[in-house]
C-alpha positions as a Markdown table, in Angstrom:
| # | Residue | x | y | z |
|---|---|---|---|---|
| 1 | Met | 71.8 | 98.0 | 114.7 |
| 2 | Lys | 75.3 | 97.7 | 113.0 |
| 3 | Ser | 77.7 | 95.9 | 114.5 |
| 4 | Leu | 81.4 | 96.1 | 115.3 |
| 5 | Tyr | 82.8 | 92.9 | 114.2 |
| 6 | Asp | 81.8 | 91.7 | 110.1 |
| 7 | Thr | 81.0 | 87.8 | 110.3 |
| 8 | Asn | 81.3 | 84.3 | 108.0 |
| 9 | Asn | 80.9 | 80.4 | 108.6 |
| 10 | His | 83.4 | 80.0 | 110.2 |
| 11 | Ser | 84.9 | 83.5 | 112.4 |
| 12 | Val | 83.6 | 86.0 | 113.4 |
| 13 | Phe | 86.5 | 89.2 | 114.1 |
| 14 | Ser | 87.4 | 92.8 | 113.2 |
| 15 | Leu | 90.6 | 93.8 | 111.4 |
| 16 | Gln | 91.3 | 96.9 | 110.5 |
| 17 | Tyr | 94.1 | 98.2 | 109.0 |
| 18 | His | 96.8 | 101.2 | 107.8 |
| 19 | Leu | 98.8 | 101.0 | 104.8 |
| 20 | Ile | 101.1 | 102.8 | 103.7 |
| 21 | Leu | 103.1 | 103.2 | 100.6 |
| 22 | Val | 105.5 | 106.2 | 100.3 |
| 23 | Thr | 106.6 | 106.8 | 95.7 |
| 24 | Lys | 110.5 | 106.0 | 95.2 |
| 25 | Tyr | 112.9 | 109.0 | 96.1 |
| 26 | Arg | 109.7 | 110.3 | 97.5 |
| 27 | Arg | 109.1 | 112.1 | 94.7 |
| 28 | Gln | 105.8 | 114.4 | 94.6 |
| 29 | Val | 103.6 | 112.7 | 91.8 |
| 30 | Ile | 100.2 | 111.7 | 93.5 |
| 31 | Asp | 97.2 | 114.2 | 92.9 |
| 32 | Asp | 93.8 | 113.8 | 93.1 |
| 33 | Glu | 93.2 | 112.3 | 89.8 |
| 34 | Ile | 96.4 | 109.5 | 90.4 |
| 35 | Cys | 95.1 | 108.8 | 93.2 |
| 36 | Lys | 91.1 | 108.8 | 92.2 |
| 37 | Arg | 92.4 | 105.7 | 90.3 |
| 38 | Leu | 95.4 | 104.2 | 92.3 |
| 39 | Arg | 92.0 | 104.0 | 94.9 |
| 40 | Glu | 89.4 | 102.1 | 91.3 |
| 41 | Ile | 93.1 | 99.1 | 91.5 |
| 42 | Phe | 92.7 | 98.9 | 95.1 |
| 43 | Glu | 89.4 | 98.2 | 94.9 |
| 44 | Tyr | 89.6 | 96.5 | 91.6 |
| 45 | Ile | 92.4 | 94.2 | 93.2 |
| 46 | Ala | 90.7 | 94.3 | 97.2 |
| 47 | Ser | 87.8 | 92.2 | 95.4 |
| 48 | Lys | 89.2 | 89.4 | 94.1 |
| 49 | Asn | 88.5 | 86.3 | 96.4 |
| 50 | Gln | 91.1 | 85.4 | 97.6 |
| 51 | Tyr | 91.4 | 88.9 | 99.8 |
| 52 | Lys | 88.3 | 90.5 | 100.1 |
| 53 | Leu | 89.0 | 94.0 | 101.4 |
| 54 | Lys | 87.1 | 97.1 | 101.6 |
| 55 | Ile | 88.3 | 100.3 | 102.5 |
| 56 | Ile | 88.0 | 102.7 | 105.2 |
| 57 | Glu | 89.1 | 105.5 | 104.0 |
| 58 | Phe | 91.7 | 106.1 | 100.8 |
| 59 | Asn | 94.0 | 109.4 | 101.0 |
| 60 | His | 96.9 | 110.8 | 99.7 |
| 61 | Asp | 100.0 | 113.5 | 100.2 |
| 62 | Lys | 102.1 | 113.5 | 96.9 |
| 63 | Asp | 104.9 | 110.7 | 97.8 |
| 64 | His | 102.2 | 108.7 | 99.3 |
| 65 | Leu | 99.3 | 107.3 | 100.2 |
| 66 | His | 96.7 | 106.3 | 103.3 |
| 67 | Ile | 94.3 | 103.4 | 102.9 |
| 68 | Leu | 92.5 | 102.8 | 105.7 |
| 69 | Phe | 91.0 | 99.2 | 104.5 |
| 70 | Lys | 88.6 | 95.7 | 106.4 |
| 71 | Ala | 89.9 | 92.3 | 106.0 |
| 72 | Glu | 88.4 | 88.7 | 106.4 |
| 73 | Pro | 90.9 | 86.0 | 108.3 |
| 74 | Lys | 91.7 | 84.7 | 105.4 |
| 75 | Ser | 93.1 | 87.8 | 103.3 |
| 76 | Glu | 96.5 | 87.8 | 102.0 |
| 77 | Ile | 97.9 | 90.9 | 103.4 |
| 78 | Ser | 101.2 | 91.3 | 102.3 |
| 79 | Lys | 100.5 | 88.9 | 98.8 |
| 80 | Phe | 97.7 | 91.8 | 98.0 |
| 81 | Ile | 100.3 | 95.3 | 98.8 |
| 82 | Asn | 103.1 | 93.2 | 96.9 |
| 83 | Ala | 100.0 | 92.5 | 94.2 |
| 84 | Tyr | 98.4 | 96.2 | 93.7 |
| 85 | Lys | 102.2 | 97.6 | 94.1 |
| 86 | Ser | 103.0 | 95.4 | 90.9 |
| 87 | Ala | 99.4 | 96.4 | 89.5 |
| 88 | Ser | 99.4 | 100.1 | 90.7 |
| 89 | Ser | 102.9 | 100.8 | 89.6 |
| 90 | Arg | 102.3 | 99.2 | 85.9 |
| 91 | Leu | 99.0 | 101.2 | 85.2 |
| 92 | Ile | 100.4 | 104.4 | 86.2 |
| 93 | Lys | 102.7 | 104.6 | 84.9 |
| 94 | Lys | 101.1 | 103.6 | 81.6 |
| 95 | Glu | 98.2 | 105.8 | 81.6 |
| 96 | Phe | 100.3 | 108.9 | 83.4 |
| 97 | Pro | 102.9 | 109.4 | 81.2 |
| 98 | Arg | 104.0 | 113.4 | 83.1 |
| 99 | Val | 104.9 | 110.4 | 86.0 |
| 100 | Lys | 107.9 | 109.8 | 83.9 |
| 101 | Glu | 109.7 | 113.1 | 84.0 |
| 102 | Lys | 109.8 | 112.7 | 88.1 |
| 103 | Leu | 110.6 | 108.2 | 88.1 |
| 104 | Trp | 111.9 | 107.7 | 84.8 |
| 105 | Lys | 112.6 | 104.0 | 86.4 |
| 106 | Glu | 110.1 | 101.3 | 86.2 |
| 107 | Tyr | 109.0 | 101.5 | 89.5 |
| 108 | Phe | 106.6 | 103.5 | 91.2 |
| 109 | Trp | 107.0 | 102.5 | 94.9 |
| 110 | Ser | 108.8 | 102.6 | 97.7 |
| 111 | Arg | 110.1 | 98.8 | 98.3 |
| 112 | Ser | 108.6 | 99.5 | 101.8 |
| 113 | Phe | 105.8 | 100.5 | 103.0 |
| 114 | Phe | 104.0 | 101.0 | 107.1 |
| 115 | Leu | 101.6 | 99.0 | 108.2 |
| 116 | Ala | 99.7 | 98.8 | 111.0 |
| 117 | Thr | 96.5 | 96.9 | 113.0 |
| 118 | Thr | 93.9 | 99.5 | 114.1 |
| 119 | Gly | 91.8 | 98.1 | 117.2 |
| 120 | Gly | 90.2 | 98.8 | 119.6 |
| 121 | Val | 92.2 | 99.0 | 122.9 |
| 122 | Thr | 95.4 | 99.7 | 124.1 |
| 123 | Leu | 98.0 | 96.7 | 124.0 |
| 124 | Glu | 97.7 | 97.1 | 127.7 |
| 125 | Val | 94.1 | 96.7 | 127.9 |
| 126 | Leu | 93.9 | 93.2 | 126.3 |
| 127 | Lys | 97.7 | 92.0 | 127.5 |
| 128 | Gln | 95.7 | 92.3 | 131.8 |
| 129 | Tyr | 91.9 | 91.1 | 129.6 |
| 130 | Val | 94.3 | 87.7 | 129.3 |
| 131 | Glu | 96.3 | 87.1 | 132.1 |
| 132 | Ser | 92.9 | 88.1 | 133.6 |
| 133 | Gln | 91.6 | 84.6 | 132.2 |
| 134 | Gly | 90.6 | 82.4 | 134.8 |
| 135 | Lys | 90.9 | 83.9 | 137.9 |
| 136 | Lys | 88.4 | 84.7 | 140.4 |
| 137 | Arg | 87.8 | 88.5 | 140.9 |
């Protein structure tokens, strides 16, 4: 039976994130072909030792990406996001010249992004659990 948790040499964890990246000026430039390439770039960078991220789900609309992924405790998520945005921006504009019709400057992504953890329980349930520690029932 598969565990709900991941492990490494020193810890047991469940770190899952939802990342949304938006194209610059919300330009509608992401199609299935570009999304496939964006996923390949994500997988390549995510596999590096300092990140060790694994995709759970990866999908797109015309102007943004939704990525669900798992991480390890030592993963530097913000560094990864910056590396991914930089590399994918450069490669997509190089490999898909048609993108330059709508995004003529050097940027592909908006500077902002959305990142949230995805948990199995609500914050209120966790808060009650922590508050109840050490108390007899």
